[in-house]
N, C-alpha and C positions, 0 to 999 in steps of 0.2 A: 536637610531631610528630603528624601525623594517622595514626590507626591504625584499620584495619578489623578487626572481630571476626567471624569466620566459624565457625559451629558445625557440627560433624559428629558422627557416631555415636561416633567414637573420641576426640573432645575438641574443643579450640578451637584454631583456626589464626590467628595474629596476622600481618597483612600491613601493612607500612608503605607510604606513598605512594612513598617512595624506592625500595623494592623494585620497585614497579610501574613506575616511571619507567625504572629500569635495564633491566627486562625488555622494555619497549616499545622503548627505544632500541636494544637489541640486535637488534631485528628490523626497524629502519628501513633501507630500501634507498636508498642515495644514488646519484644519477645519475653516470655516469662522466664525468670531465672530458674535454673535447674533446681529441682526439689531435693532436699536433703533427706537423710534417713529419718530424722525427727519429723519432717513434714509427712512422710509416708506412714510413720507410726501413728500419727494423729489422724490420718485419713485412710483407713483400710480399703475403702472402695476404690480410691484413686490408686492405691498400691496394686491391687489386683488388676486393675485396668492397665497399668503400666507394665505389669508382667506379661500381658498379652502381646506386647510390642517388642519384647527382647527375645533373642534366640536362646534355645535350650542349651546350646553349646557354651554361650557366654555365661549363663546362669551356673552351669556345671563348673566352669573355670573359676567363677567368683567364689563358689562354695569351697573349692579346693584351696584357693588362695587364703580365704578368711578362716575357714573352719578345719582345713586339712582333713577333709572327709570325702568319701565317695558316696554321692547321693544320686547317682544316675542308674537307671535300670539297664539290663544287658540287651544285647542285640536280639535276644529271643522275644523281647516285647515289641511286637510289630503292629502298626496301624492297619485297619481294613481299607483305608484310602488315605491319600496325603492330607494332612490336617495341621492345624496349629491352634492351640487353646491354652488357657490357664484358668485355674479356679481353686477352690478350697476342698480339701479331702473330706469325703464322707466314707468312713471305712466300714467294711463288712467282712466277716469271717465265716467260711463254710468248713465244717468238720466232717471228715469221711466217716460215715456210719450207715450201714444197711438198715432200712426201716420201712415200716408200712404205716407211718404216722402222717396223716393228711396235713398236719400242722407243722411238720418238721422244718419247713422253709418259710413259714408265715412271717417270721421276723425279718427275713430278707425283703419281702414285699413292703412291710411297714417302713423299713429303712428308706426305700425308694420314695415312698409317699411323704417322708419327713424332709426330703431334700427339696431344693429349689434353685432359683436363679444363681448360676455360677458354681453350683456344686459339681464336684468330680467324684464319681462313684469308684471307689478303690476296693476291689474284692480280692481276697485270697481264697483259693480253692485247694484244700489239702490234697497233694498228689493229683492235681487236676489238669495235667497237660492234655489228657484225652477226654476231659469232661467239659461240656459247655457250661460255664458259670453264668452266662446270660445269653439271651437271644432277642428276637424281634419284639416280643411283648414287653419285656423289661426295658429295652431300648426305646420303644415308643413312649412308654410311661415317663422315662427320664427326659426324653426330648420335649414332651408336652409340659413338663414342669420346669423347663429352662436349664437343665443340667448342661454344663460345658462339655462333658465327655465322660468316658468310663475307662478305667484301667483294670484289666482282669488278669490276675496271675493264675491262668487256666485258659480253657478254650472259649470260643464264641461260636454261635450258630445263627442261622437266619440272616446271613449277610445281605441277600437281596433287599429285605425290608429295611435293614439298617442303612444301607447305601441309598435306598429310595428316599428316606426321610432326611438323610445327611447327618446322621448322628455318629460322631467319631468314637471309635473304640480301639484301644490297644489290648492285645491279648497274646498268648503264646501260639495261637494259630486257630484256624477254623476246624471244628469237629461237629458231627451230627448228633452227638450223644446228649443226655440230659442228666442233671443232678438230682432230679426227683427220685425218691426211694433209695438214693445212694449217699445222700448228704443230709446234714442237719445244720440249721442256723447256729452259729457259734458266738454271735455278738455283733453289735453295731457301735460305731464311734468308740472303738477300742484301738489301742496300738496294735499294728500288724506289721509283718515283714512281707513286702510285696516284691517278688523277683529279686530277693536279696537286699532290699532297701527298707529301712525302718520308716514307717509312715504313721504319724499321729493324727488324730482328728484335727481338722482346720489347718494342717500344713498346706503349703502352696504347691500345687502340681503344675508344672510347665511342660508342655508337650508340643513337638513339631516333627518335621521329617527326620531330624537327627535322633529323636528318641524322647525319653521321659525323665524328668528331673524332679526330685522332691526337695523342697526348701523348708527347713524347720521354721515354724511360724515365728518364734521369738527372734530369729535372725533374719527374717525376710526383708526388713527395710534396708539393712546394711548390704545384704547380698544384692538387692535390686540396684542400688546406686552403683556398686562396682560393676555389675553386669551391664548396665547402661554405658558406663565408661568403656568397657571392653568392646561392646558393640560399636560404639562411635569410632574407636580406634581402628577396628578391623574394616569397617565400611569406608573409612577415609583412605585405607591402604589400597583398596582395589583400583581407584583411578590413578594413584601414584605409581603402582606397578605397571598399569597399562601405558602410562606416559613414559616412564623411565626404563621399563623392561628389566627391572632388577628387584627381586624379592629381598636380596641382602641389604640393599639400600633402604628399602621400605622398613625392614625390621630395625635397622639402625635409627631411622627417623621416628618411628612410632613405638618401638619397643614391644611389639606384639607378634606372636606367631601361633 
């Protein structure tokens, strides 16, 4: 047995290699094993956080492979500035109706005040391409309550304020109009069709510079695990391609394109 002899003022300390090995091993930090779909299903907060770190494109591909569905919004849904977020859908519907009712949109405001940390405001505005479904006041309220972002199937206004506070919004474009007197609140936390995609309350919304994807809540754990795998494969391919200068070889090696 190898023994180190260390002298000190009070005597001699004998330390064996075995003792050193045990001490070192006690401080080794092992990487966590990848989480399974069951792990995420049992820990929704962890699942939402993990969705913030995967790419929307990988989530879209995972949904197509698992569910054989299109769950991404079209190119018409654009962000007011480059962003990336994920959260749970809080849905709101506005119905087109000319009115002079001061309370016609009160339910929309109540919906905002009912949301909180990690909520994603998903609003459909009937025939609303040229109507601002939200603006600076609503965005400031969402920001103050910890919303992750907003998805508006309609227009948006007050972009300077929204950019100033850094609140991310996807919409069909900026317009200076208002929904007041032209629309009526049609419901909150109800199933909606936003830019052609079905969205149910508490579905997972994943958004980045590639666009917006909606993940059905009951399939979210399985979709996440596959999306993470697709992300890992693609990110491993970049250095491979840079080194060997061949995308054909990379696809053969990793099976992803």
